C-alpha positions in Angstrom: -60.0 -24.5 -15.0 -57.5 -22.4 -14.7 -53.7 -23.3 -15.0 -51.1 -22.2 -12.1 -47.8 -21.5 -13.1 -45.3 -22.1 -10.3 -42.0 -21.2 -10.5 -39.0 -23.4 -10.5 -38.4 -23.1 -6.7 -35.6 -25.9 -6.7 -33.8 -24.5 -9.6 -33.9 -20.9 -7.9 -32.2 -22.3 -4.9 -29.6 -24.2 -6.7 -28.8 -21.2 -8.4 -28.7 -18.9 -5.5 -26.3 -21.6 -3.3 -24.0 -21.7 -6.5 -23.9 -17.8 -6.8 -23.0 -17.9 -3.0 -20.0 -20.7 -3.4 -18.6 -18.6 -6.4 -19.0 -15.3 -4.3 -17.4 -17.0 -1.3 -14.8 -18.5 -3.5 -13.8 -15.2 -5.3 -13.6 -13.3 -2.2 -11.0 -15.5 -0.4 -9.3 -17.9 -2.4 -9.2 -16.6 -6.1 -6.4 -14.0 -5.2 -3.5 -15.2 -3.6 -3.2 -13.3 -0.3 -6.4 -12.1 0.3 -7.7 -14.6 3.0 -4.2 -13.7 4.9 -5.0 -10.0 4.3 -8.4 -10.6 5.8 -7.7 -12.6 8.9 -4.5 -10.6 9.5 -5.4 -7.2 8.4 -2.2 -6.5 6.4 -1.1 -6.2 2.6 1.9 -6.5 1.2 3.3 -2.7 -0.3 3.0 -4.1 -3.8 -0.5 -4.8 -3.5 -1.2 -1.5 -1.5 0.7 1.0 -4.1 -1.2 -0.8 -7.1 -4.7 -1.0 -6.1 -4.7 1.8 -3.4 -1.8 4.7 -3.8 -3.3 7.2 -2.1 -3.8 5.2 1.1 -0.3 3.8 0.5 1.0 7.4 0.4 -1.0 8.5 3.2 0.2 5.2 5.5 3.7 5.0 4.1 4.9 8.7 3.3 5.9 7.5 0.0 5.2 8.1 -3.6 3.6 5.0 -5.0 4.6 5.6 -8.5 8.4 5.5 -7.6 8.0 2.5 -5.3 6.4 0.8 -8.3 8.8 2.2 -10.7 11.9 0.9 -8.5 10.3 -2.6 -8.3 9.6 -2.9 -11.9 13.1 -2.1 -12.7 15.2 -5.4 -13.6 17.8 -6.2 -10.9 21.1 -5.1 -12.2 23.4 -8.1 -13.0 26.4 -9.2 -10.6 28.7 -8.2 -13.4 27.3 -4.7 -13.7 27.8 -4.3 -9.8 31.0 -5.8 -9.6 29.9 -8.9 -7.6 30.5 -12.4 -8.3 28.6 -15.1 -10.4 
């Protein structure tokens, strides 16, 4: 009599379901703002120049590197600008 080897079908289904849940989580909730970007069709400038600089340049007409450097610069203190504390 020959032995029939049956694959672990239940385990495969559980693994695929787990993979699906992880995939949905990572594509919607793992990164802040992702779900809003998918449903509204807009992204923040900061995200656009960081992840897609060529697209940012084409859409905004601005240099993504210069905008990034400007945003990364620490704000001037009120003392430096003559403002009040």
